[in-house]
N, C-alpha and C positions, 0 to 999 in steps of 0.2 A: 671255887678257885678256877674251874674251867671257864666260867663266864668272865672272870676278871682278866684272864690271860688272852681272851679272844681279841682284845684291842691292842695287844702288844706282841704276843708270840703264839701264833695259831697252832703250831705243832705241839707246843707245850699244853695248850688248851685241850687238844685231842687226847693227850696222855691222861689228863685228869678226868675227862669224860669216860674214857675206857675203864679207869680205875673205879669210877662211881658205879658203872654197870656191874663190874666184878663184885664189888662189896654188896650191892643190892641183891645180887643172886645169892651170896653167902648168907645174907640175913633172911632170905626167903620171904621178902616183902614185895608182893606183886605191884603195889602202887608205886613204891619207890623205884622198883625195877623199870616200870613203864616210863616214869619221868626221866630216868637216867638214859633209857633207850632213845627217847626223843632228843635229848641233848646230843648224844652221840650221833644219832641219825642225821641231825642238822649239820653237824661237823663233817660227816662223811659226804653228804651232798655237796657242801661247799668246797670240798677238796677233790671233787671229781669222782667219788665212789658212790654214784647215784643209786645203783641197784641195791647195794648194801644198805644205804640210807633209807630207801623206800621199805626195805624189809624190816628194818628197826622200827620205823614209824608204824607200819601195819601191825606189828606185834604189840606195840604200845596201845594202839587203838583198840585192838581186840580185848586187852585187859580193861581199859577204861569203859568200854561198852558193856562188858559183863558186870561191872560194878555200878553202871549208870552214873559215872563220875563226869558231870558236865564240864567242869573246869579242865579236867584231863582230856576230854574229847575235843574241846575247843582248841587247846594247845596243839593237839595232834592233827586236827583238820588244817590248822595254819601251816604246820610243818610239811604235811603231805602236799598242800597246795604249792609250796615253793619247789619241792622236789619234782612234782609232776610237771610244773612249768619249765623247769630246766631240762626236762627230757623232751620238750616240744609239745606236751599234752596240755596246752593252755586252756582248752575248754573244760576239761575235768579239774584242772588246777583252780580255775575261777570258781567252779561249783564248790569245791572244798573251802576256798577262801570265804565265800558267802556264808557257809555254815559256821565257820569260825567266828566271823564278825557278829553274826546273829547271837551266838552263845556268849561272846564277850560282852555285848551290850546287855544281854539279859542278866549277866553276873555283875555288871558294873565294873568290869576290869579295865580301867583306863590304860594302864601300862601295856597290856597286851594289845589293846586297840591301837596304841601309838605304833607298835611294831608291825601290826597287821594291815592297817588301812593304807599306808603308802605302797606296800607291796601289791595291794589289790589294784591300785591305779597302774602300777608298773606292769603287771602281767596281763592287763587287759588293754594296754595301749599298743600302737603299732611297733614300738621299739623292739619287742621280743618276738614278733610274729612275722618275720620277713619270709620264712619258708614253711610256715605251718598255718593251720586254721586259726583264725583270730576271733575273739569275742568282741563284737562291734559295740563301742561306746564312744560318746562324744568327748571332746577334750575337756569340757567343763565337768563332766562326770568323773573322769579320771583325776583331774586336778583337785576336785573337791575332797577326795579321800586324803590326799596329802595335807591340804589346808586344815582339815579337822584334826589330823594327827599332830601337826605342829602346834595348834592351839591347846590341845590336851597336854602336850609335853611342857608347854609354858605354865600351865596350871599346876603341874606337879613338880616344876623346876627340874626337868630332866633334859639337859642340853644335848646329850648323845641322841636321845629320841628325836629332838627337834632337828638336829643335824641330819639324821637319816631321812626325815620327812622332806627336808629341803633338797637333798640329793635326788630322791625319787621324783620329786616335783620337777626338777630340772630335766631329767631324762624324759618324763612324760611330755613336757612342753616341746622338747626337741623333736620327738617323734611325730609331732603335728606341725613341725616347721617353724615354731615360735622360738627362734634361736636366741634373740636378745634376752628375753625373759628367762629362757632356759639357762643361759650362762650366768645370769645374775643370781639365780637360786642355787646353782652349784657352787658359785663363789661364796655365797653366804654359808652353805653347808660346810665347805672347806675351812672357812674362817672359824666356825664354831668347833669343828673337829680339832683344829690345831690349838685352839685356846684350852681345850681339855686334854690335849695330847692323846687323842684317840687315833691310833695309827691305822686301824682298819678303815675307818671312814675317811681318813686322809687319803689313803691309797684308792679307795672307792671314788673319791672326788676326781682324782687325776685320771682314773679310767673313764669316768663320765665325760670329762673334758675331751679326751681322745675320741670317744664315740661321737660327741656333738660336732667336733671339728671335721670328722670324716663325713658326716651328713652335710656339712657346709662346704665340702670339697676343698678344705684347707688342709692338705696333706702334710705340709711342713709343720704346722701347729699341732696336728694330731700326733 
């Protein structure tokens, strides 16, 4: 239920994630509790409560590592990567992302790769590294992650995943000054998001347009 509401009412999604954590604790199921902590941790990071989110992810990782649960570890590495990147620790965030991708490939988890690959390009391109240390990669390397994710999303018929890949690809290209191609991919992502009424990615697309137009010195459009 929390996942379903993320595209329409993010506050309500958080309520379901908190309830999941509470119920998992009552059941005394460590694995279920760790998965629930990851869901809540991601929600906390996305709503600006980064320290609390990092704590939830670390707790989940401790559980999965004790159990040698590779799927759980991969999920947590991906969540930690995003949380660390939003705090400005892009170098460690990229390291965690590589661990997640390697495990998802090993497990053959296409859906998780679709969510993880575009973010890998995003956090290692100049877009998020204006005031912090950056992981140096060429535009082709960053773009390749989003291209692979979009192809995987088409294979499993997941338009929300493809829309996310297109939006990330747009930001990556803009950060290297390729504004025409950047706007085209964000427009494509926006169209796909609107077709499935995915409000979160629709909002994300407009935010990306604003960022791109700032880089183009088009303040009125931004």
